[in-house]
N, C-alpha and C positions, 0 to 999 in steps of 0.2 A: 463217343469219348479215348482217344488212344493212348494206351502204355507206353513208359519212356520207350521200350523197345520195337512198337509199333513208330513211334513216332521217329526214332532215330533212324530208319527201314522210310518211312515215305521220303525224311531231310534227302537220304541218298538220293533216289528216284530224283526228284527236284533236282537239285544239285548236278548229277551227271545228265544231264534234258538239257543243264543253265536254263531251269525256271526261277533266279535268284527273287522274284519281285514276289514270287508265292510262298518263298518260307515264313515274310512276315507274318503270315496266320499262324503258323507256331507260337509264338510269343505272347504271351503275357503286359499288359499297359504299365507295367511298371519293371519290366523286365531289366532284368542288366549283363550287359556281357563284356567282359574283361578278357584279353588278349596283352599278357604281359610281360611276352615275350616279341611283339609286336614295335617294327624298324621305322621310323627313327628313335622310337617309344612309346613305353607302353601302354597302349586302351583302355579305357572304362569306354561302356555302352550306357547311356539309362533310358528305358521308355522306349517305347515303339517306334516313337520320328526319328529320332538320332537309328536305330537300330533299321530303321529303313533304309534312311540317307545311306547310312554304310553300307548297304544288299547291291544300292542302287547304285554308288561308285563302283566295287564285284563284276555287276551284270556288263558293267562297260568294256573293262579288261581284256585285253585283245586272250583269254586262258579257259580253255576243256579242262571240264574235273573229269578223271576218271579215278572212281573208287575204288579200293581195291583193299587185301587183305586187311577185312573188322574181325576185330572181336571185341565182345559189349560184354560189360564186367553190369549183372545187379547186384547191385549193394543188401545189405541187413537193411537201408533206411528206402524203401519203396519208392521214391521218390527221385534218389538219386542216381544217374544211369554215367558210367568210367566206359568212355567208346576210345579206341586203337584202333588206327588204320590208315592208308595212307592214301595218296594220290600219286597218279598219275597227271603231269600237267602237261600239256599241251597249248604250246603256243601259235595262237591261227596264223600271228601276221608271218615269224619266223620260221614254224615244223617245227622248233628246236621242242627237245618235254626234256623232265622233272624227274625223278622219285622223290616224294614227300611227306616226312612222316609226322604223324601227330598224336596230339592224346587230347582230349577232352569229356568234359564233368557236365553234365548235366543238373538242372532238379526242373523236375513238371507236376505241375501241379494239375488238376483237372484237366488234366489233356494238355496243359499249356509251358511252356518252359520260362520259367520265372528268374532263371539267372545259367548265365553257363562261363566255363575258363574256355578259353580255345590258346593252346600250345601246340601251336604248329609253326613247324622253321621257316618265316619269314623271310631268314637271308638264302633260302633255297629258294625262296619266289623271286623276290626281288632279282637272285643273279638270271633265273629265267626270260623278266620282264625288262633287262639290262640294267638295271640300279643298283648294278656294284662293281 
């Protein structure tokens, strides 16, 4: 069973290696993922099936993610982890790059993510993909 910090470190490795499908193993069956700043509208994913479908879409994007500047905040609640970090994103089709900042909160129980709130800069990601 992983601690919240170990869970995040594994997550960073999988994302950096574009192993998106394996990320689903980090989530509880009844996990909830919220992305309140997603564009064009906020996203709420409920359960492993919805989360897996979202990760499959992310895997098909022409993006390479390099995680940088990680700061982890462990809280008085041992199940809650707050992560501040950035991505150096590369559009693998165009070669363009962008730096994107993120904050995520994770609630982890028995080594699995039960809830996350993801505050990514979706506008910057969209620009890199030519969507804005």
